[in-house]
C-alpha positions in Angstrom: 88.5 82.0 106.5 88.7 85.6 105.5 85.7 87.4 106.0 86.7 91.2 104.4 84.6 91.8 101.5 86.2 91.8 98.2 84.0 94.9 97.3 83.1 97.5 99.1 79.4 97.8 100.1 77.6 100.5 98.8 76.0 101.4 102.2 79.9 102.0 103.5 80.3 104.3 100.5 77.0 106.0 101.4 78.2 106.5 105.2 81.8 108.2 104.2 80.9 110.4 101.1 84.0 112.1 101.6 86.4 109.3 100.9 87.5 108.3 97.5 86.1 104.8 96.6 86.3 104.8 92.8 86.6 107.6 90.1 83.7 106.9 87.9 84.4 107.0 84.0 83.3 106.3 80.7 86.4 105.4 79.5 88.1 102.1 80.1 90.0 102.7 83.1 91.2 100.9 86.1 93.3 102.4 89.2 95.8 100.0 90.5 97.2 100.6 93.7 100.0 99.1 95.8 100.5 99.4 99.5 102.9 98.8 102.2 106.1 99.5 100.2 108.6 100.2 99.0 110.0 96.6 99.7 113.1 95.3 98.1 113.0 92.9 95.3 109.2 93.2 95.3 108.4 96.5 94.4 111.3 96.6 91.9 109.4 93.4 90.4 106.1 95.2 90.3 107.7 98.2 88.3 109.1 95.7 85.9 105.4 94.1 85.1 103.9 97.7 85.0 106.4 98.9 82.8 105.8 96.1 80.1 102.2 96.8 79.8 102.8 100.4 79.9 100.7 100.7 82.9 100.8 103.4 85.7 99.9 102.7 89.3 99.7 104.8 92.8 101.9 103.4 95.3 101.0 103.9 99.0 104.2 104.1 100.7 104.8 103.7 104.6 107.3 106.4 105.8 109.7 103.9 107.3 110.0 101.9 104.1 110.6 105.3 102.1 113.4 105.9 104.7 115.2 102.9 104.5 114.8 102.1 100.9 115.0 105.5 99.0 116.2 104.0 95.8 113.3 102.1 95.3 111.0 105.1 96.2 112.6 107.0 93.8 112.5 104.8 90.9 108.5 105.1 91.4 108.6 108.7 90.8 110.8 108.5 88.3 108.7 105.8 86.2 105.8 108.4 87.0 103.8 106.6 89.1 101.8 108.4 91.6 102.7 108.2 95.5 100.7 108.4 98.5 101.2 108.5 102.3 100.4 105.1 104.3 101.5 106.6 107.8 105.1 106.2 109.1 104.3 103.0 111.3 101.4 101.4 109.5 99.2 102.6 112.2 95.5 101.5 112.7 93.3 104.5 113.0 91.0 103.2 115.2 93.1 102.3 117.9 95.3 105.4 117.8 94.8 108.9 119.4 94.1 111.3 116.7 96.8 113.6 117.6 99.4 110.6 117.3 98.0 109.9 114.1 98.2 112.7 112.4 102.0 113.2 113.8 102.8 109.8 112.4 101.4 111.0 108.9 103.4 114.0 109.0 106.5 112.1 109.7 105.9 110.0 106.5 104.8 112.8 104.5 108.1 114.7 105.3 110.3 111.7 104.1 108.4 111.5 101.1 108.4 115.1 100.3 112.2 115.1 100.9 112.8 112.4 98.3 110.7 113.9 95.5 113.2 115.7 93.3 112.7 119.6 93.1 109.8 119.1 95.6 108.4 122.6 96.6 106.5 120.9 99.6 109.7 119.7 101.4 109.1 121.7 104.5 105.4 121.3 104.7 103.8 120.7 107.9 100.5 118.9 108.6 99.7 121.3 111.1 99.5 124.4 108.5 95.8 124.6 108.0 96.1 127.3 105.0 97.6 124.5 103.0 96.2 123.8 99.6 98.5 121.1 98.7 96.8 118.1 97.9 98.5 115.0 99.3 97.1 111.0 98.6 96.6 109.0 101.8 95.2 105.8 102.6 94.7 104.5 105.8 96.1 101.1 107.0 93.8 98.6 107.0 91.0 100.9 105.8 90.8 102.1 109.4 90.3 105.7 110.2 88.3 107.6 112.7 85.6 110.2 111.1 87.6 113.1 113.1 90.9 111.8 111.6 89.4 111.9 108.1 87.9 115.4 108.7 91.2 116.8 109.9 93.3 115.3 107.1 91.0 116.8 104.6 91.0 120.1 106.0 94.8 119.9 105.8 94.7 119.2 102.2 94.8 115.2 102.2 93.0 113.1 99.6 91.9 110.3 101.1 91.9 107.1 98.9 90.0 104.0 99.6 89.1 101.4 97.4 86.2 99.6 95.4 88.1 96.1 94.8 90.4 94.3 97.4 92.4 91.3 95.9 92.8 90.1 99.4 96.4 89.3 98.4 97.8 89.6 101.8 95.9 86.5 103.0 98.3 83.6 102.9 94.8 81.3 103.1 93.7 82.6 99.9 94.8 80.7 96.5 96.8 82.4 93.9 93.8 81.6 91.5 91.0 83.0 94.0 93.2 86.4 94.3 93.1 86.7 90.5 89.2 85.9 90.6 88.6 88.6 93.2 89.8 91.0 90.4 88.5 89.5 87.1 84.9 89.1 88.5 84.5 92.2 90.3 86.3 95.1 88.5 85.1 97.4 86.2 85.7 100.8 84.8 86.8 103.5 87.1 87.5 101.2 89.9 90.0 101.5 92.6 92.0 98.0 92.8 94.1 97.3 95.9 97.4 94.6 96.0 100.4 95.0 98.3 104.2 95.3 97.4 105.1 93.3 100.6 106.4 89.9 101.4 103.4 89.0 102.9 101.4 89.3 99.7 104.3 88.6 97.2 103.2 85.1 96.1 99.5 86.1 95.7 100.3 89.2 94.1 103.0 88.2 91.7 100.8 85.4 90.2 97.7 87.6 90.0 99.3 90.8 88.7 100.7 89.8 85.3 97.1 88.3 84.7 95.4 91.2 85.3 97.1 93.3 83.3 97.2 90.9 79.9 93.5 90.4 80.8 92.4 94.0 81.1 94.5 95.3 78.5 93.3 92.7 76.0 89.7 94.1 76.7 91.1 97.6 76.0 91.3 98.9 79.4 94.1 101.4 80.3 95.7 101.4 83.9 96.4 104.8 85.3 97.5 106.7 88.5 95.1 108.1 90.7 95.2 111.9 90.2 95.8 114.4 92.9 
């Protein structure tokens, strides 16, 4: 049984106020996010579905996956979705020394920046403390030490967490439950997490089209997270 809470408890948000958990809005806006790609076939399928609903999203990419599948990553950019850093090797922050964690993020960011056409940030060094550049970052597993978060924020990173988890990665969770997790818990301004990964594909590919249709009919727009 998966004990991960579908919605972020208020106490957690209050303990880490510098992290972005949602983006309050009076308008009907939902922020869909996808972790762990780009992944062959799955990410392209996701982009096709989003396009059908004129929906924008934010993809938190693993550096090594960007390196291995640059054409898919470039499609994400071309179709005007946002991208964020999800480390190079999908590291757990709690189990990783801060220096090693930051170096892994730097490695991913260099690859990401080098794939963005005409990027003026291609030579960005994570150790450049004077940088005013805002890069989006999401810690894998939601695990990040306070010192890691503090240093990343100082370096200009905007750390994006979530309000609602689909739990799509858990093979013990049914398609219907994954859909229910989103429908029953999402409201305006919420950040929702899916995964464009092989492990999550079955649940995600069932739930995503239904989520897009359900909330579109209720007048919601799907937007990318602003930098």
